[in-house]
N, C-alpha and C positions, 0 to 999 in steps of 0.2 A: 785743551782737553787734558785731563789728568793721565799720567802714565803709572802703570803698576810698578812701584819701586819702593825700596826701603833704604835708609841710610846705611852706609857701610859700617861694620862694627868698629873699625878704626877710623872714626869720623874726623879726626884731626890730622889725618895724613895729608901732607901738602900735595897740590896738584902736580908739581914737578916729579915727585916720586911716582904718582899714578901714571904719568906719561911714560916714565921709564919702564914701569911694570908692563904697560900696554905694549911698548916696543919690544920688550923681552918676550912677551907672550907671542907676539907676531913672528919674531924670528924663529921661534920653536914650533910654530903652527904648521900643520901639514897642508899641502896644496890639494888640488883637485884629486890627485891620485891617492890621497891618504884619508879618505872620509871615514870617520869613526862612528860608533853607535850613537844615535841621537838620544838626548836626555829628555826630550819633550814628550809629555804625556799625550798631547794632541795628535802626534804622529808616532805613536809607539810602534815598535817593530811588530810584524805579524809573522808568527812561525807557521809555516805550512805543516799540516798534519801528515805524518808518515807512519804507517803500520805495516807489519809484515806477517806472513803466515807461510807454512811449508807448502811447496808446490804439490807435494804428495797429498796434502789435506784437501785439495780441491775435489769437487764432485765430478765423477766421470759421466759425461753425457755424449750422446751420439747426434751428430748433425750431418746434413747432406751437403752443405756448401763450405766445407772447411777450406781455408786459404791454401792449405798444403796441396790440394788438387792442382792449383795453378803452378806448382813447382815441379810438375811432371809426373805426379803420382796418378794412379788410376782413379777415375771418378767413382763415387759411391759414398756410402756412409762413413763417417770418420769419428773417432773418439777424441774428444777435447776435454779440457778441464774447465770447470765453471766455478767461479767464486762469487759469493754474495756478502755484502756488508750492510749493517744497519745504517752506518754513517755514510753519507755520499762521498765519493772521491771523483777526481777528474783526470788524474794521470795514473798510469799503471806501468810497471816494469817488472822484469825478472832479474834477480841478482844471484851470484854464486861466487864461490872461492875458486881461484885458479883459472885455467883456460878451458873453454868448451867451444866446440864448433857446432852451433845449432842455428836453426832458423825458427823464428818465433813470430806469431801473428796474434793480434788482439782485436776484439770487437766488444762494444758495450751495448747494453740493453737501453733502449730509449724509454722515455717516460710513458709512451703508449704501449709498451710491452714488445714492440718490434726490435729487431737487432740492426745495429748500424753496420757499416762496411768493415771489412778486415783491414787492419793497418800492419804493415811490415815493420817489425822492430829489430833494427840492426844491433848486433853486439857493439858496445863501445870499443873503439880501437885505442884504448889507453891501458898502460901497465903501471899506473901510479902506485897502487897497492896490490895486495894479493886478491882483493875482492874486485870483481867487475860485474858487468851485467849488460842488459839491453839499454838502448836509449829510453828515457822516460817518455811515454807516448800520451799526448793529450787526447782523451776520448770523449770529452764533454762530460758534464756532471752525470753520474750514474750510481746505481747501487749494485750492479751486477756486470761481470766481465767474463768472456770466454777466451780461452787461450789454446791455440794450436801450435804445437812444436814439432820439429823434425830434426832427427840426428841425435836424439837423447836416448841413450840406452839405460841410464840410471838417473832418475830424477832426484835422488837423495842429495841434499845440500843446496837445492835450488829454492829460493824464496820468491814468493809473490809479494810485490811491493805496491801498496795503495797510498796514493798521495793526493792531497787536496791543497791548493794554494790559498783557499779561503778568500775568494774574490769578494764575498759578501761583507767582509769585515772592513773593507776600505780599498780604494783604488790607489792612484798615484798622485804625487804632487807634480802637476804638469809644469814644465818650464815654458817661459815666454820665448819669442824668437831671439836668436843671438846672432852676432857676427863672428866670423872666424870659426869658432867651435860651434857645431850644430846643437840643436836642442837635445839635451841629454837628461834623462831622469836619473838622479843619483841613487845610490843604494838606499840612502835614507828615504828618498822619494818613493821608491817601490817597497819600502818598509822591510828591508832585509833584517833578519834576526842575527846580529853580529855575534851573539853568544855561541853560535854553532861553528863559527869560523875559528880555525886553529892554526898553530904554527906560524912561520914567517915565509913570505913569498920568496921565490927564487928569481933573481934579477939576471937578465942577459946583458951583454955589453951594449946591445942596440936592438932596435926593431927595424927590420928592413923589408918586410913583406906582410901582406894581409891575406888571411884565409877566409873564404866564404863558405858558410854552412847553412843547413836548415835543421830544424828540430824534429821534423816529421810529425805524424799524427793528424788530427782533425784541423781543418782550416776554419771551422765554424765556431770562432770564439769572438766574444765581445771585447771592447776596450778594457772593461773591468777585469774580465777573465785573463786578459793578456798579462797583467801584472801578477795574477795568481799563478800563471804558467811559469813565469820567471822565478817566483818564490819556490814553486815546486821543484823545478830543475835544480835550483840552489840547494834545497834541502836534500835532494837525492844525491847530488854530487858530493856535498860536504859531509853529510851524516851517514848515509847508507853505504856509499863507496869509500868513505874515508879520505876524500881528496882535500878536505879542509876548506874548500871554497868552490864556487861555481867554476867550471872549466873554461867558459868563454869570457873574453874580455868585454864583449858588448853583445846586445841582442836588439833586434828590430822587429816590431810587429807589423801586421798588414796595414795598419793605420798610419804608419810612418813614425811611430813613437820609438825613440832610442833609449835603451836601458843600460846603465853602467853595469858591467859584469864583475870580473875578478877584481878584488880590492887592490887599489893602488895602480891598476894597469891602464888607466885612461891616458896618462901622459908619461908614464915611466915604463921601461922595458921589462915588465913583470912577465915571467913565463907562464903560459896557460897550460891547459890540458884539453886539447881539442883535435889534434891531428897527429896521432902517434907516429913518431919518427921525424916529425917536422914541427915540433913545438918550440924549438929554440929559435929566437929572433923573429918569430911570427906573431901576428895579432889577429884574434878571431872576431868575426862578426857572424852571428847566427840569426837567421831569419825564422821567426816563429811560424810554423806550419809545414806542410808537405808539398814541395814544389816538383815532385815527380808526377803529381796528379793534376795540379792546376798551375796557372801562371801567377807569379807574384804581382801584386798591385803596382801600378806606376808610382804611387806614393811611397810604398816600401822601397822600391828600387832607387828612387831619388834619395831617400834618407840613407840607404846603404852606401850609395855612391858618394854622397857628401860627407858622410862619416869617414869613409875610407880616404877621401881626399884630404880632410883635415888631419887624420892620423898620419898620413904620408908626410904632410908638412911638418908635423911634430917630430917624426922620425927622420926627416930630411932625406926622403927618397922619392923618385919620380913614380907616380902610380901607374904610368904606362911603360915603365922600364922593365928590365929583367935583372936577375941576380943568381949567383950560384949558391946552392945550399947543399949540405952534406947530410945524408940520411942518418938518423939516430938508430935505425934498424930495429923496429918492433915487428912482431909477427903480423901486424895489420898494415904495414907499409908495403907499397909496391917496390920499394928499393932496399937493397941490402945495406947493412951497416957500413957507413963510410963512403957509400956511392955518391959521386958528384952528380947533382941534378940542377939544370938551369931552368928556372921557373919565372913566370911573370911576377911583377911586384904585387899584383892582386891575382891570386889563383884560387881555384876551387878545391875543396877537400878531396874530391874524387881524382884530382890530378896527382895526388901523392898516396892516397889510401885505397884499400879494397872496399869501396863503398860507392853508392850512387849519389851521395850527398854533394851538392845541395839540391838534387833533383834535376831532371832533364830540362824542365822549363826555366829554372833559374840558371842552369848552366848555359843555356842559349842566350842569356842576357849578360854574360860576363863582360863582353866588349862594351855594352851599354853602361854597365857599372863603372868600368875603367874610364870611359869617356866623361861621365859625370864627375868621377873623382878627380880627373885631370883638370876639369873646369874649376872645381872648388880649390884644388891645390894652387892653380895659377892665380886665382882671384885673391887668395890669402897672400901669396908672395908679392902680388902687385899692390896690396893694401886695399883692394876694392871690397872684398868680403861681403857680397850681397846677402841679404837675409833670405830665408828659405820660403817666405810666404809672399804672395802677391800683395801689393799695396792696395788699400781701399781707393775707390774712385771719387769719393766725396772730398770736398775741399772746404777750408775755412780761412779765417783771416790770417792765421799764422803761416799758412802754406807759402805765400809769396816770399816771405823772409827766407825760408829754407831754399827756395829756388835761386834767390839772389845770392845767397851764401855760396852756392856751389860754383859760381863763376868768379868769385872775388879772389884777389891774391892772398896767398897764405901768410899768416903771421903767427909765429910760434915763440913762446917764451918759456924759459926753464926756471923753476923755483925749487925750493927744498921740498921736504915731504909735505903732503897735504896736512898731516897732523900738526907739523911745526908751523905751517902757514896759518892754520886756524887758531892755534894757541897764541901766536904772535898778534893776531888781530884782537883776540879777547884781552890780551895784556895791554895793548896800546889804548884800548877803550876803557880800561879799568874794570873789565867784566870777568877777570880770571877768578874762579871760585876757590875757596880754601879747602873744600872737601870733594870727595867723589861720592856718587851714589851707585845703586845697582838697578839695572833693568834685566829681569831674569837672573842669570848668574854672572852677568858681565859688568865690570866696572865701567862707568860712563862719566864723562866730564860735563857737569851740569851747565847748560846754556850754550854748548858748542853746537853750531848748526851749519848747514850747507852754505848759508849766506855769508858765513864768516871767512870763506875762502876768498882772498882778494883776486881781482882781475888785474894782472900786471900789464897787459897790452890791450889797447882799444882797437879791435879789428873784427871783421866779420869772419864767419867760419867758412873754410874752403875744403876741409878734409871730408871726403865723401862718406866715410863711415859715421861721422858725426851728423851730417845733414840727413843721412838715411834714417838714423834713429830718431832725429827730430821730426821728420815727416811721419814716421810710423806712430810715434806717440801722439802727435797732433791729430792724425787721422782717427786714432783710437779714442782719445779722451779730450780732445780740444787743446787749446794753447795753454796747457797747465804749467809749462815751464816758464812762460813769460818770454822776455827778450834776452838774447845772449849778452853777457856783460864783458865779453872779450873774445879773443880768438882761442886757438888751441894752445894749451900750456902743457909743459912736460914736468912731471914731479920726479925728484931724485932725492936720496937714493931709493932703490927699489929693494924688495925683500926676496925671499926664496920662492914665493908663489908666482911672482910676476917679473918678467924680464924688462918691461918698460911700462910706465903709467902716463897716460895723457888725459886731459880733461878740458871741458869747456864750462865755465860758470854761467848760470842763467839767473834771472831775477828771482825765480822760485824753485831752483833746483840745480842739477848738474848732470852732464853726460860725461861718463868716465870710461876709459878704454885701456885694455892691455891685450897683447897677443894671446895670452892664456885664457882670459875671462871673456873676451869679446867686448863689445861696446854697448853700454846700457845707460838708461836715464834713471835718476832718482829724484824724488820730490816729496814734499809733505812730511808727515809724521815719520814714515819709514826712512826717508832720506835723512832727517835730522837725528833719528836714533842711530843710524849708521855713522853719521858724523861724530856723535857723542861717544861712541865706543872706540874712536880713534881712526876714522876713515880707513884707508887701505892698510894702515899700520896696526889696526886692531885685530882681534881674533877672527872677525868675519872675513877679512880680506876684501876683495872687490866683488861687485854684484855679478851674478850670472843671468839674471832675468830683470825685466821690469816688473811692476806690480801686477798681480793677477788674483782672481777670486779663488779662495780655498774654503769651500763651505760658506760659513757666515763671516769669515775673516778675509782681509786683504793681506797678501803675502808677497815677499820678494826673497829670492834665494841668493846666497853668497857662497864664496869659496869655502868658508868655514862654518856655515850655518844658515840661518834665515831669520827674518823679522816678520812678525805678524802685527796687524793693526785691526782692532775691533771698532768698526764705525758706529756700533750701537752705543758703546760707552766710552770710546776714546782710548782704551787701554792699548799700550804698545808692549810687546814682549820680544826680547832678543834671545835666540836659541843657538847654541854652538854645538858642533859635533865633537 
């Protein structure tokens, strides 16, 4: 099938120079923690809409059931502010300069004209800039909101902020199951508009604890709306409050989908803005929803726990341990500046801040989260790294081979880089081309395929992480990889992205693994396109997923981008971040 490509402008450049260029690109490429703005039109960034108006400009209306009554006020009619917008919005916040001690409550008008429940909007406990505000509260799509406030003597300078994550413009690029690192939707996957991100991140010396949060607001969101909520929070934190990026390192929705948060922070000790007084050396997981009112789903709790366990392994700390932290002393912290506090390795926001976050029902699950994290942490350390999804019960002809492999003795061989091995095979067979071509904006070596990686040893597979992926792929799409052509091989040297690379060659593909990327299978046109751009030495790095459907295309994600294949016309495109 034809690939969409054109000859490189310097068409007589020798392949040796192309290989060198690919290697240099790879050595400079950013890892998982350095995802940049995607250049692909098919997954263009989606900017959440954000507009503001003066709080004084709202219409004064009298209601009987203001949430302020629940704060100890006498019952009776209350004056609240009401705001109407022609364009729908789904998140709402109040924002102001300086410090204010106020209680705020929001509710939205439903489509049938009735009013939804009041949501408590806590002030953010951060002092990143002079501007602060309430949490952005998801109200569900609406055109009208009512706001009740308490403790405000002068409303001048308070802005009403209307945000919509534009869920209707596109959802997320869902990742397939992974080993080691849980499924994470990258910033490009949830369509982050990187143009609003500013400045350079602050790096701590290490990450040694995880803080659990919730975002509050309505729990009645769809999977598509969840990505919109993430975009809305990002827009509010980065643009309205001037934080330059989203405050959380990661977010998890009630469906168990994990979203990359603050740029660069997945695997590096990037300091967030999430727990005033205890941002240093901590890593935030925020659960989408209000868990003061309802219990988090089991799926969400499992995803939170497994993410915490994986991040604890990256940070090299026991998720069931404790450590001493020193308060950075903001006005929102329970502890004075410099005070020594012994905290669990996974603690709740309310443990250090003047807040109910992550809600009483989530707080009651903290031990469960720690236990799940510990199991994940231990499984990665032992090399087991089980996948997060139950295996299918159906079997086929390839399944017995996987079972046999799990009991066979280990045979492991070390070779040079995957790229060097592939080039060597092409050269030995006289198939080394004189030119490079382009797929998308990436130089590729014409004719270099997965099958060109030699099998150095003739042995069955015994490493569980490989047999588990083989079973998963076989259950999903049948024996598409064919038979293994050898045992586990180790590729050296490795680059900045991956501390170790192992692989097993198959008749029709490859399973490749690293601690940072997990263990994944590649085959077919997407696998060969990955090979042609330089295997793990190319700008894409290692795979983060197997193939999955993305609209009318088939897609696989990599550390430095993704590849799409159009089964209708056979076109393959390589996209880098």
